[in-house]
Every structure is written in structure tokens, then in C-alpha cells.
mmCIF file as gemmi writes it, N, C-alpha and C atoms, coordinates in Angstrom:
data_model
loop_
_atom_site.group_PDB
_atom_site.id
_atom_site.type_symbol
_atom_site.label_atom_id
_atom_site.label_alt_id
_atom_site.label_comp_id
_atom_site.label_asym_id
_atom_site.label_entity_id
_atom_site.label_seq_id
_atom_site.pdbx_PDB_ins_code
_atom_site.Cartn_x
_atom_site.Cartn_y
_atom_site.Cartn_z
_atom_site.occupancy
_atom_site.B_iso_or_equiv
_atom_site.pdbx_formal_charge
_atom_site.auth_seq_id
_atom_site.auth_asym_id
_atom_site.pdbx_PDB_model_num
ATOM 1 N N . MET Axp A 1 ? 99.887 88.042 115.536 1 0 ? 1 A 1
ATOM 2 C CA . MET Axp A 1 ? 100.988 87.327 115.844 1 0 ? 1 A 1
ATOM 3 C C . MET Axp A 1 ? 101.104 87.25 117.359 1 0 ? 1 A 1
ATOM 4 N N . SER Axp A 2 ? 101.007 86.277 118.126 1 0 ? 2 A 1
ATOM 5 C CA . SER Axp A 2 ? 101.103 86.24 119.585 1 0 ? 2 A 1
ATOM 6 C C . SER Axp A 2 ? 102.58 86.09 120.009 1 0 ? 2 A 1
ATOM 7 N N . PRO Axp A 3 ? 102.878 86.85 121.065 1 0 ? 3 A 1
ATOM 8 C CA . PRO Axp A 3 ? 104.274 86.669 121.648 1 0 ? 3 A 1
ATOM 9 C C . PRO Axp A 3 ? 104.732 85.311 121.966 1 0 ? 3 A 1
ATOM 10 N N . THR Axp A 4 ? 105.954 85.095 122.06 1 0 ? 4 A 1
ATOM 11 C CA . THR Axp A 4 ? 106.451 83.719 122.377 1 0 ? 4 A 1
ATOM 12 C C . THR Axp A 4 ? 106.222 83.592 123.79 1 0 ? 4 A 1
ATOM 13 N N . PRO Axp A 5 ? 105.66 82.296 124.32 1 0 ? 5 A 1
ATOM 14 C CA . PRO Axp A 5 ? 105.363 82.154 125.743 1 0 ? 5 A 1
ATOM 15 C C . PRO Axp A 5 ? 106.789 81.916 126.44 1 0 ? 5 A 1
ATOM 16 N N . HIS Axp A 6 ? 106.896 82.473 127.652 1 0 ? 6 A 1
ATOM 17 C CA . HIS Axp A 6 ? 107.922 82.303 128.484 1 0 ? 6 A 1
ATOM 18 C C . HIS Axp A 6 ? 107.771 81.081 129.237 1 0 ? 6 A 1
ATOM 19 N N . ARG Axp A 7 ? 108.978 80.377 129.521 1 0 ? 7 A 1
ATOM 20 C CA . ARG Axp A 7 ? 108.796 79.209 130.234 1 0 ? 7 A 1
ATOM 21 C C . ARG Axp A 7 ? 109.82 79.373 131.512 1 0 ? 7 A 1
ATOM 22 N N . LEU Axp A 8 ? 109.881 78.802 132.361 1 0 ? 8 A 1
ATOM 23 C CA . LEU Axp A 8 ? 110.729 78.697 133.587 1 0 ? 8 A 1
ATOM 24 C C . LEU Axp A 8 ? 112.094 78.089 133.561 1 0 ? 8 A 1
ATOM 25 N N . LEU Axp A 9 ? 113.022 78.718 134.085 1 0 ? 9 A 1
ATOM 26 C CA . LEU Axp A 9 ? 114.384 78.126 134 1 0 ? 9 A 1
ATOM 27 C C . LEU Axp A 9 ? 114.576 76.69 134.442 1 0 ? 9 A 1
ATOM 28 N N . ALA Axp A 10 ? 113.675 76.441 135.47 1 0 ? 10 A 1
ATOM 29 C CA . ALA Axp A 10 ? 113.731 75.025 136.016 1 0 ? 10 A 1
ATOM 30 C C . ALA Axp A 10 ? 113.19 74.016 134.943 1 0 ? 10 A 1
ATOM 31 N N . ARG Axp A 11 ? 112.537 74.354 134.009 1 0 ? 11 A 1
ATOM 32 C CA . ARG Axp A 11 ? 111.985 73.498 132.951 1 0 ? 11 A 1
ATOM 33 C C . ARG Axp A 11 ? 112.987 73.41 131.749 1 0 ? 11 A 1
ATOM 34 N N . VAL Axp A 12 ? 113.952 74.057 131.761 1 0 ? 12 A 1
ATOM 35 C CA . VAL Axp A 12 ? 114.911 73.978 130.577 1 0 ? 12 A 1
ATOM 36 C C . VAL Axp A 12 ? 115.717 72.664 130.722 1 0 ? 12 A 1
ATOM 37 N N . PRO Axp A 13 ? 115.836 71.951 129.555 1 0 ? 13 A 1
ATOM 38 C CA . PRO Axp A 13 ? 116.536 70.643 129.775 1 0 ? 13 A 1
ATOM 39 C C . PRO Axp A 13 ? 118.07 70.835 129.866 1 0 ? 13 A 1
ATOM 40 N N . VAL Axp A 14 ? 118.701 69.869 130.467 1 0 ? 14 A 1
ATOM 41 C CA . VAL Axp A 14 ? 120.139 69.933 130.668 1 0 ? 14 A 1
ATOM 42 C C . VAL Axp A 14 ? 120.746 70.045 129.167 1 0 ? 14 A 1
ATOM 43 N N . GLY Axp A 15 ? 121.728 70.761 128.982 1 0 ? 15 A 1
ATOM 44 C CA . GLY Axp A 15 ? 122.439 71.049 127.668 1 0 ? 15 A 1
ATOM 45 C C . GLY Axp A 15 ? 121.865 72.176 126.915 1 0 ? 15 A 1
ATOM 46 N N . SER Axp A 16 ? 120.745 72.741 127.133 1 0 ? 16 A 1
ATOM 47 C CA . SER Axp A 16 ? 120.011 73.757 126.387 1 0 ? 16 A 1
ATOM 48 C C . SER Axp A 16 ? 120.375 75.11 127.105 1 0 ? 16 A 1
ATOM 49 N N . THR Axp A 17 ? 120.231 76.022 125.996 1 0 ? 17 A 1
ATOM 50 C CA . THR Axp A 17 ? 120.583 77.52 126.401 1 0 ? 17 A 1
ATOM 51 C C . THR Axp A 17 ? 119.227 78.207 126.276 1 0 ? 17 A 1
ATOM 52 N N . ALA Axp A 18 ? 119.042 79.27 127.128 1 0 ? 18 A 1
ATOM 53 C CA . ALA Axp A 18 ? 117.825 80.045 127.248 1 0 ? 18 A 1
ATOM 54 C C . ALA Axp A 18 ? 118.337 81.518 127.45 1 0 ? 18 A 1
ATOM 55 N N . VAL Axp A 19 ? 117.371 82.55 127.33 1 0 ? 19 A 1
ATOM 56 C CA . VAL Axp A 19 ? 117.757 83.964 127.663 1 0 ? 19 A 1
ATOM 57 C C . VAL Axp A 19 ? 116.801 84.416 128.696 1 0 ? 19 A 1
ATOM 58 N N . VAL Axp A 20 ? 117.337 84.973 129.713 1 0 ? 20 A 1
ATOM 59 C CA . VAL Axp A 20 ? 116.539 85.371 130.856 1 0 ? 20 A 1
ATOM 60 C C . VAL Axp A 20 ? 115.626 86.587 130.433 1 0 ? 20 A 1
ATOM 61 N N . CYS Axp A 21 ? 114.331 86.509 130.726 1 0 ? 21 A 1
ATOM 62 C CA . CYS Axp A 21 ? 113.456 87.643 130.47 1 0 ? 21 A 1
ATOM 63 C C . CYS Axp A 21 ? 112.968 88.405 131.593 1 0 ? 21 A 1
ATOM 64 N N . ARG Axp A 22 ? 112.728 87.689 132.778 1 0 ? 22 A 1
ATOM 65 C CA . ARG Axp A 22 ? 112.186 88.136 133.991 1 0 ? 22 A 1
ATOM 66 C C . ARG Axp A 22 ? 112.577 87.5 135.225 1 0 ? 22 A 1
ATOM 67 N N . VAL Axp A 23 ? 112.798 88.174 136.269 1 0 ? 23 A 1
ATOM 68 C CA . VAL Axp A 23 ? 112.933 87.326 137.544 1 0 ? 23 A 1
ATOM 69 C C . VAL Axp A 23 ? 111.815 88.017 138.473 1 0 ? 23 A 1
ATOM 70 N N . THR Axp A 24 ? 111.083 86.956 139.072 1 0 ? 24 A 1
ATOM 71 C CA . THR Axp A 24 ? 109.934 87.254 139.9 1 0 ? 24 A 1
ATOM 72 C C . THR Axp A 24 ? 110.199 86.878 141.43 1 0 ? 24 A 1
ATOM 73 N N . GLY Axp A 25 ? 109.289 87.244 142.218 1 0 ? 25 A 1
ATOM 74 C CA . GLY Axp A 25 ? 109.495 86.795 143.602 1 0 ? 25 A 1
ATOM 75 C C . GLY Axp A 25 ? 109.548 88.069 144.729 1 0 ? 25 A 1
ATOM 76 N N . ASP Axp A 26 ? 109.984 87.745 145.771 1 0 ? 26 A 1
ATOM 77 C CA . ASP Axp A 26 ? 110.142 88.6 146.855 1 0 ? 26 A 1
ATOM 78 C C . ASP Axp A 26 ? 111.431 89.512 146.53 1 0 ? 26 A 1
ATOM 79 N N . ARG Axp A 27 ? 111.482 90.64 146.97 1 0 ? 27 A 1
ATOM 80 C CA . ARG Axp A 27 ? 112.396 91.604 146.615 1 0 ? 27 A 1
ATOM 81 C C . ARG Axp A 27 ? 113.877 91.057 147.081 1 0 ? 27 A 1
ATOM 82 N N . PRO Axp A 28 ? 114.173 90.496 148.153 1 0 ? 28 A 1
ATOM 83 C CA . PRO Axp A 28 ? 115.491 90.068 148.483 1 0 ? 28 A 1
ATOM 84 C C . PRO Axp A 28 ? 115.769 88.9 147.647 1 0 ? 28 A 1
ATOM 85 N N . VAL Axp A 29 ? 115.011 88.12 147.233 1 0 ? 29 A 1
ATOM 86 C CA . VAL Axp A 29 ? 115.388 87.014 146.465 1 0 ? 29 A 1
ATOM 87 C C . VAL Axp A 29 ? 115.717 87.482 144.992 1 0 ? 29 A 1
ATOM 88 N N . VAL Axp A 30 ? 114.862 88.217 144.411 1 0 ? 30 A 1
ATOM 89 C CA . VAL Axp A 30 ? 115.01 88.889 143.146 1 0 ? 30 A 1
ATOM 90 C C . VAL Axp A 30 ? 116.454 89.697 143.17 1 0 ? 30 A 1
ATOM 91 N N . ARG Axp A 31 ? 116.663 90.448 144.168 1 0 ? 31 A 1
ATOM 92 C CA . ARG Axp A 31 ? 117.927 91.094 144.145 1 0 ? 31 A 1
ATOM 93 C C . ARG Axp A 31 ? 119.144 90.287 144.215 1 0 ? 31 A 1
ATOM 94 N N . ARG Axp A 32 ? 119.096 89.174 144.878 1 0 ? 32 A 1
ATOM 95 C CA . ARG Axp A 32 ? 120.053 88.143 145.034 1 0 ? 32 A 1
ATOM 96 C C . ARG Axp A 32 ? 120.448 87.623 143.731 1 0 ? 32 A 1
ATOM 97 N N . LEU Axp A 33 ? 119.278 87.163 143.041 1 0 ? 33 A 1
ATOM 98 C CA . LEU Axp A 33 ? 119.472 86.556 141.857 1 0 ? 33 A 1
ATOM 99 C C . LEU Axp A 33 ? 119.986 87.565 140.709 1 0 ? 33 A 1
ATOM 100 N N . LEU Axp A 34 ? 119.607 88.77 140.756 1 0 ? 34 A 1
ATOM 101 C CA . LEU Axp A 34 ? 120.15 89.762 139.764 1 0 ? 34 A 1
ATOM 102 C C . LEU Axp A 34 ? 121.594 90.084 140.166 1 0 ? 34 A 1
ATOM 103 N N . GLU Axp A 35 ? 122.075 90.06 141.401 1 0 ? 35 A 1
ATOM 104 C CA . GLU Axp A 35 ? 123.373 90.364 141.699 1 0 ? 35 A 1
ATOM 105 C C . GLU Axp A 35 ? 124.269 89.098 141.348 1 0 ? 35 A 1
ATOM 106 N N . MET Axp A 36 ? 123.668 87.881 141.138 1 0 ? 36 A 1
ATOM 107 C CA . MET Axp A 36 ? 124.468 86.725 140.698 1 0 ? 36 A 1
ATOM 108 C C . MET Axp A 36 ? 124.564 86.753 139.26 1 0 ? 36 A 1
ATOM 109 N N . GLY Axp A 37 ? 123.964 87.759 138.459 1 0 ? 37 A 1
ATOM 110 C CA . GLY Axp A 37 ? 124.181 87.809 136.951 1 0 ? 37 A 1
ATOM 111 C C . GLY Axp A 37 ? 123.069 87.369 136.293 1 0 ? 37 A 1
ATOM 112 N N . LEU Axp A 38 ? 121.905 87.093 136.782 1 0 ? 38 A 1
ATOM 113 C CA . LEU Axp A 38 ? 120.689 86.558 136.113 1 0 ? 38 A 1
ATOM 114 C C . LEU Axp A 38 ? 119.852 87.785 135.739 1 0 ? 38 A 1
ATOM 115 N N . VAL Axp A 39 ? 120.324 88.694 135.091 1 0 ? 39 A 1
ATOM 116 C CA . VAL Axp A 39 ? 119.534 89.889 134.544 1 0 ? 39 A 1
ATOM 117 C C . VAL Axp A 39 ? 118.926 89.539 133.293 1 0 ? 39 A 1
ATOM 118 N N . PRO Axp A 40 ? 117.867 90.211 132.94 1 0 ? 40 A 1
ATOM 119 C CA . PRO Axp A 40 ? 117.126 90.075 131.598 1 0 ? 40 A 1
ATOM 120 C C . PRO Axp A 40 ? 118.243 90.348 130.508 1 0 ? 40 A 1
ATOM 121 N N . GLY Axp A 41 ? 118.11 89.504 129.577 1 0 ? 41 A 1
ATOM 122 C CA . GLY Axp A 41 ? 118.906 89.454 128.225 1 0 ? 41 A 1
ATOM 123 C C . GLY Axp A 41 ? 120.24 88.606 128.557 1 0 ? 41 A 1
ATOM 124 N N . THR Axp A 42 ? 120.487 88.164 129.527 1 0 ? 42 A 1
ATOM 125 C CA . THR Axp A 42 ? 121.667 87.174 129.931 1 0 ? 42 A 1
ATOM 126 C C . THR Axp A 42 ? 121.337 85.8 129.328 1 0 ? 42 A 1
ATOM 127 N N . ARG Axp A 43 ? 122.193 85.259 128.464 1 0 ? 43 A 1
ATOM 128 C CA . ARG Axp A 43 ? 122.154 83.903 128.089 1 0 ? 43 A 1
ATOM 129 C C . ARG Axp A 43 ? 122.602 82.964 129.213 1 0 ? 43 A 1
ATOM 130 N N . VAL Axp A 44 ? 121.809 81.84 129.374 1 0 ? 44 A 1
ATOM 131 C CA . VAL Axp A 44 ? 122.042 80.915 130.545 1 0 ? 44 A 1
ATOM 132 C C . VAL Axp A 44 ? 121.95 79.542 130.006 1 0 ? 44 A 1
ATOM 133 N N . THR Axp A 45 ? 123.114 78.618 130.221 1 0 ? 45 A 1
ATOM 134 C CA . THR Axp A 45 ? 123.055 77.249 129.784 1 0 ? 45 A 1
ATOM 135 C C . THR Axp A 45 ? 123.023 76.385 131.09 1 0 ? 45 A 1
ATOM 136 N N . VAL Axp A 46 ? 122.043 75.466 130.811 1 0 ? 46 A 1
ATOM 137 C CA . VAL Axp A 46 ? 121.83 74.48 132.022 1 0 ? 46 A 1
ATOM 138 C C . VAL Axp A 46 ? 122.887 73.435 131.809 1 0 ? 46 A 1
ATOM 139 N N . GLN Axp A 47 ? 123.962 73.359 132.642 1 0 ? 47 A 1
ATOM 140 C CA . GLN Axp A 47 ? 124.969 72.458 132.646 1 0 ? 47 A 1
ATOM 141 C C . GLN Axp A 47 ? 124.53 70.993 133.132 1 0 ? 47 A 1
ATOM 142 N N . ARG Axp A 48 ? 124.046 70.998 134.322 1 0 ? 48 A 1
ATOM 143 C CA . ARG Axp A 48 ? 123.665 69.647 134.936 1 0 ? 48 A 1
ATOM 144 C C . ARG Axp A 48 ? 122.815 69.928 136.109 1 0 ? 48 A 1
ATOM 145 N N . GLU Axp A 49 ? 122.088 68.84 136.45 1 0 ? 49 A 1
ATOM 146 C CA . GLU Axp A 49 ? 121.326 68.913 137.784 1 0 ? 49 A 1
ATOM 147 C C . GLU Axp A 49 ? 121.578 67.752 138.655 1 0 ? 49 A 1
ATOM 148 N N . ALA Axp A 50 ? 121.451 67.965 140.002 1 0 ? 50 A 1
ATOM 149 C CA . ALA Axp A 50 ? 121.583 66.984 140.803 1 0 ? 50 A 1
ATOM 150 C C . ALA Axp A 50 ? 120.604 65.763 140.731 1 0 ? 50 A 1
ATOM 151 N N . PRO Axp A 51 ? 120.856 64.56 141.039 1 0 ? 51 A 1
ATOM 152 C CA . PRO Axp A 51 ? 120.006 63.48 140.829 1 0 ? 51 A 1
ATOM 153 C C . PRO Axp A 51 ? 118.467 63.707 141.139 1 0 ? 51 A 1
ATOM 154 N N . LEU Axp A 52 ? 118.279 64.485 142.234 1 0 ? 52 A 1
ATOM 155 C CA . LEU Axp A 52 ? 116.881 64.81 142.641 1 0 ? 52 A 1
ATOM 156 C C . LEU Axp A 52 ? 116.403 66.123 142.061 1 0 ? 52 A 1
ATOM 157 N N . GLY Axp A 53 ? 117.263 66.743 141.094 1 0 ? 53 A 1
ATOM 158 C CA . GLY Axp A 53 ? 116.963 67.989 140.493 1 0 ? 53 A 1
ATOM 159 C C . GLY Axp A 53 ? 117.316 69.24 141.277 1 0 ? 53 A 1
ATOM 160 N N . ASP Axp A 54 ? 117.86 69.07 142.364 1 0 ? 54 A 1
ATOM 161 C CA . ASP Axp A 54 ? 118.126 70.324 143.24 1 0 ? 54 A 1
ATOM 162 C C . ASP Axp A 54 ? 119.495 70.217 143.965 1 0 ? 54 A 1
ATOM 163 N N . PRO Axp A 55 ? 120.41 71.071 143.617 1 0 ? 55 A 1
ATOM 164 C CA . PRO Axp A 55 ? 120.414 72.146 142.867 1 0 ? 55 A 1
ATOM 165 C C . PRO Axp A 55 ? 120.77 71.822 141.448 1 0 ? 55 A 1
ATOM 166 N N . MET Axp A 56 ? 120.707 72.984 140.573 1 0 ? 56 A 1
ATOM 167 C CA . MET Axp A 56 ? 121.083 72.887 139.179 1 0 ? 56 A 1
ATOM 168 C C . MET Axp A 56 ? 122.306 73.77 138.945 1 0 ? 56 A 1
ATOM 169 N N . GLU Axp A 57 ? 123.146 73.316 138.128 1 0 ? 57 A 1
ATOM 170 C CA . GLU Axp A 57 ? 124.304 74.168 137.767 1 0 ? 57 A 1
ATOM 171 C C . GLU Axp A 57 ? 124.091 74.874 136.279 1 0 ? 57 A 1
ATOM 172 N N . LEU Axp A 58 ? 124.196 76.093 136.434 1 0 ? 58 A 1
ATOM 173 C CA . LEU Axp A 58 ? 124.125 76.828 135.201 1 0 ? 58 A 1
ATOM 174 C C . LEU Axp A 58 ? 125.553 77.565 134.738 1 0 ? 58 A 1
ATOM 175 N N . ARG Axp A 59 ? 125.588 77.79 133.548 1 0 ? 59 A 1
ATOM 176 C CA . ARG Axp A 59 ? 126.805 78.687 132.893 1 0 ? 59 A 1
ATOM 177 C C . ARG Axp A 59 ? 126.178 79.925 132.593 1 0 ? 59 A 1
ATOM 178 N N . VAL Axp A 60 ? 126.66 81.073 133.374 1 0 ? 60 A 1
ATOM 179 C CA . VAL Axp A 60 ? 126.259 82.509 133.158 1 0 ? 60 A 1
ATOM 180 C C . VAL Axp A 60 ? 127.463 83.231 133.009 1 0 ? 60 A 1
ATOM 181 N N . ARG Axp A 61 ? 127.519 83.924 131.923 1 0 ? 61 A 1
ATOM 182 C CA . ARG Axp A 61 ? 128.615 84.93 131.546 1 0 ? 61 A 1
ATOM 183 C C . ARG Axp A 61 ? 130.01 84.167 131.772 1 0 ? 61 A 1
ATOM 184 N N . ASN Axp A 62 ? 130.147 82.991 131.478 1 0 ? 62 A 1
ATOM 185 C CA . ASN Axp A 62 ? 131.436 82.345 131.45 1 0 ? 62 A 1
ATOM 186 C C . ASN Axp A 62 ? 131.868 81.928 132.852 1 0 ? 62 A 1
ATOM 187 N N . TYR Axp A 63 ? 130.965 81.641 133.735 1 0 ? 63 A 1
ATOM 188 C CA . TYR Axp A 63 ? 131.267 81.197 135.057 1 0 ? 63 A 1
ATOM 189 C C . TYR Axp A 63 ? 130.103 80.158 135.531 1 0 ? 63 A 1
ATOM 190 N N . ALA Axp A 64 ? 130.445 79.185 136.35 1 0 ? 64 A 1
ATOM 191 C CA . ALA Axp A 64 ? 129.494 78.16 136.702 1 0 ? 64 A 1
ATOM 192 C C . ALA Axp A 64 ? 128.713 78.865 138.036 1 0 ? 64 A 1
ATOM 193 N N . LEU Axp A 65 ? 127.444 78.547 138.01 1 0 ? 65 A 1
ATOM 194 C CA . LEU Axp A 65 ? 126.607 79.205 139.14 1 0 ? 65 A 1
ATOM 195 C C . LEU Axp A 65 ? 125.575 77.926 139.443 1 0 ? 65 A 1
ATOM 196 N N . SER Axp A 66 ? 125.597 77.75 140.803 1 0 ? 66 A 1
ATOM 197 C CA . SER Axp A 66 ? 124.515 76.654 141.178 1 0 ? 66 A 1
ATOM 198 C C . SER Axp A 66 ? 123.452 77.396 141.891 1 0 ? 66 A 1
ATOM 199 N N . ILE Axp A 67 ? 122.092 77.113 141.52 1 0 ? 67 A 1
ATOM 200 C CA . ILE Axp A 67 ? 121.02 77.673 142.28 1 0 ? 67 A 1
ATOM 201 C C . ILE Axp A 67 ? 120.045 76.645 142.667 1 0 ? 67 A 1
ATOM 202 N N . ARG Axp A 68 ? 119.22 76.724 143.565 1 0 ? 68 A 1
ATOM 203 C CA . ARG Axp A 68 ? 118.234 75.986 144.186 1 0 ? 68 A 1
ATOM 204 C C . ARG Axp A 68 ? 117.046 75.917 142.973 1 0 ? 68 A 1
ATOM 205 N N . ARG Axp A 69 ? 116.283 74.938 142.945 1 0 ? 69 A 1
ATOM 206 C CA . ARG Axp A 69 ? 115.274 74.686 141.993 1 0 ? 69 A 1
ATOM 207 C C . ARG Axp A 69 ? 114.204 75.675 142.284 1 0 ? 69 A 1
ATOM 208 N N . ALA Axp A 70 ? 113.892 76.034 143.577 1 0 ? 70 A 1
ATOM 209 C CA . ALA Axp A 70 ? 112.917 76.986 144.018 1 0 ? 70 A 1
ATOM 210 C C . ALA Axp A 70 ? 113.214 78.383 143.374 1 0 ? 70 A 1
ATOM 211 N N . ASP Axp A 71 ? 114.53 78.686 143.251 1 0 ? 71 A 1
ATOM 212 C CA . ASP Axp A 71 ? 114.88 79.945 142.636 1 0 ? 71 A 1
ATOM 213 C C . ASP Axp A 71 ? 114.864 79.912 141.156 1 0 ? 71 A 1
ATOM 214 N N . ALA Axp A 72 ? 114.977 78.743 140.626 1 0 ? 72 A 1
ATOM 215 C CA . ALA Axp A 72 ? 114.961 78.523 139.096 1 0 ? 72 A 1
ATOM 216 C C . ALA Axp A 72 ? 113.459 78.697 138.538 1 0 ? 72 A 1
ATOM 217 N N . LEU Axp A 73 ? 112.545 78.428 139.576 1 0 ? 73 A 1
ATOM 218 C CA . LEU Axp A 73 ? 111.136 78.579 139.207 1 0 ? 73 A 1
ATOM 219 C C . LEU Axp A 73 ? 110.738 79.956 139.143 1 0 ? 73 A 1
ATOM 220 N N . ARG Axp A 74 ? 111.516 80.904 139.6 1 0 ? 74 A 1
ATOM 221 C CA . ARG Axp A 74 ? 111.261 82.307 139.618 1 0 ? 74 A 1
ATOM 222 C C . ARG Axp A 74 ? 111.717 83.128 138.406 1 0 ? 74 A 1
ATOM 223 N N . ILE Axp A 75 ? 112.48 82.297 137.542 1 0 ? 75 A 1
ATOM 224 C CA . ILE Axp A 75 ? 113.212 82.954 136.415 1 0 ? 75 A 1
ATOM 225 C C . ILE Axp A 75 ? 112.503 82.658 135.193 1 0 ? 75 A 1
ATOM 226 N N . GLU Axp A 76 ? 111.97 83.602 134.454 1 0 ? 76 A 1
ATOM 227 C CA . GLU Axp A 76 ? 111.257 83.241 133.191 1 0 ? 76 A 1
ATOM 228 C C . GLU Axp A 76 ? 112.454 83.465 132.182 1 0 ? 76 A 1
ATOM 229 N N . VAL Axp A 77 ? 112.38 82.445 131.083 1 0 ? 77 A 1
ATOM 230 C CA . VAL Axp A 77 ? 113.355 82.53 130.165 1 0 ? 77 A 1
ATOM 231 C C . VAL Axp A 77 ? 112.608 82.347 128.743 1 0 ? 77 A 1
ATOM 232 N N . GLU Axp A 78 ? 113.279 82.672 127.708 1 0 ? 78 A 1
ATOM 233 C CA . GLU Axp A 78 ? 112.59 82.259 126.312 1 0 ? 78 A 1
ATOM 234 C C . GLU Axp A 78 ? 113.591 81.659 125.44 1 0 ? 78 A 1
């Protein structure tokens, strides 16, 4: 049995929920994302995206969070 492949948060459709698996990238960026609550095991719902896809609004731990698409590409979810 192969493990479930992870996808990137930037690829999750609007209205869908995913669980954060891993945050990758440079240390300062990873630290900032973790401090905003995007830690492994956290449920994230994509609320909406700007017309050109940047930024995207997430629902994390009962609050709204907007992040850049470049940052969402660093977050692996399942």
C-alpha cells in the first residue's frame, strides 16, 4: 500500500478543507507560517482567492488568514 500523495495548499480548490502535513522553504518563511498557525495536523479551509489567485484567504483555527500564493506553494497538505 503506497502512502497518500501530498498536494500543495495552493492547489486546493475554494471551499475544500485539507490538513497541513509539512511546511518547506527557507527558515524565516517556515517560521512565519508556523507562527501564523499553519502547523502540521491543522485543518485549513480555502475560503476564497483573489481574481488573479493571489492572495488566498484561509480559515485556520476559527480565524481568517490571507497568504500569498508563493507561500501556499510551500505548504504540503493531504
